[in-house]
C-alpha angles and dihedrals in degrees: 000000000000090000091053091050092052090049092052090049092049092049091050093052091047093052105041113106095225127075118262123186148160119212142168126241091229129177091249099050100293131270134242114250093186139351132183124234093258092059092047091052090047090060094040100257123139095226141355092260093064092049094051088074091060122099113238093228090058089063092065120089090212122033090212090064089057091050092049090049092052091048093051097046093044089055100039102029092228141038126206127195095356104175113211141156112250133189128233125217090263092054097254115130132226137178121257137182113220125202110180138167124202113228111209135195129230091281091054093251119140111255098178145325126255113199152150128225128203123195104232098169094118094044090048092050092051091047092049092048089050091049092050091046092051091045090052089047091051092050090051091050093045092055098036113119090216119084109253129188127179118201135179113208086345092304110124112237101165138025128176126218094260091057091049090054091047097053094038096247119153096206140003089257088068089064112022114104093020124116113264089210089065089067092058113096111252091240090063102038096093090051092050092049092050091049093050093048091050092052092047094050101043100023093234096161090157092060091046089054094057112107114256130186118243142149124251131199118231121214088254089059096252117133121224133191112242140176110224136200118183123185134169115246140160115256123178088349094305132106107249140160120249115205120196117187138172129203105244097171092114093043092049091051089053091047091050090049092049091048090050090049091049090053090049092047090050090052090048092049091049091049091049093049092048091049093050091047091050090051090063092048090053089054093044108032092169091068095042110150092017095114093046092049091047089051092053094048094043092053090048091051092048090051090049088054090052096242120165119268095244092055090047090054089054089052090051093053094044090049092053090053103034094109096041089113090069087080086083093055119089113258093232090062093047092051098036108140094211137056116293123249120239091259092049091048091051088052090051089052090063092070097090091054092043090049091051091052090052096046103035093083093053113093100227118171086237134050092261095152092052093048092050091047093053103038093101095048118110132213094246094050095255093118131090159291096009104012092236120181136214115317090008083081113074117242093244091056091047089054092046091047093057095043092046090057094046094049094044093052091049094050131079119250130192090249098041144017125246114289092207135233095284092059090046091052090048091052097053093039094053093046096041109137093010104062101000135047111261097222092048093049092048092051091047092050091051090052095057099033093051090040092236087141126041111211108217092205094060 
């Protein structure tokens, strides 16, 4: 029975993947009493028998490590997880983790050591690489001009110098251990919570990383406008959140100033357009309100066609100014109560070109001068001043051309009474595709048939 037990124990020691040994303390560095095959292989020996002849102290890369080990185990009686550099038979070193127990006799003297050894070279390399990586990461953060805060479960564990300056802290101790959420302005806390919950539930780290504008509270109580990016990372082996933020107070002030200036410029532009439009109406009182009515209808048609708002605004401005060229035409012709002569009509036909000359030097955000120049062109080339055809005429001018005809036919003139909306509809319907753009006509017909637009002149 005892023999079988010894055999099982020997088999176990021969098969385990970690090194097992028994050694003496010895005055000359100690000797191995027994080693298993795994330990022999670990040190580069062919078999346990060849390693038995080796002194224990020769297996240490540094003799001082052996002395420290002896001191510790003599005092404590055992050592667990002692990491040390060891040397193979060929002189190359590796890292091992020693766990050893001192076996003593009746007089409390150490007879020998029983221990196990694990090769931790790979683990040590990974750990060292991780340490170097984190050290490099910390240096990058420390010298980064952006403010950076790392928090675990909202508890701040790292701040760089830029973040200290931004929140008016004199040292990291003023911030470390505090809740990052406390630095978020109360007006933005609900938004931050919603964003965090969303990222936790659907894992949308990419969305969480997009910069967002918030307000932070400094330690002195002052609030600042910031742009924030928060992403999950691993720091010192733990999942944490890295927050990068920039002070955009100055930028926001500039943006607010630009926005204010844009509003003022828009008001100035609107006032200028209204003034120019009114100048035509003063010269031609019989068509007073024509340009404004055309602008309303043209915008309604453009909306019906699903055109973008910016393009519609350009149509509105061009409509208000489409007859600006009539300033060059004598007032007696504009207000003549009878039909025009051929010469007078030819003079009237110069107003698109004259309008273009007036408007072409003004830097509108839209091609207003071009629209005014083309608003009397027709799809078949029978229009003026350049006899353009089809797509040679810009869409805005095609819309203005149809609406100008409809409004004019529905309005009273010194030489005729209003022909009414039905006649106007008949005109554009009959000449759809020949004189007028098909899509524009269809949109205009829908407006009046479905009563989406109420024509004041009717």
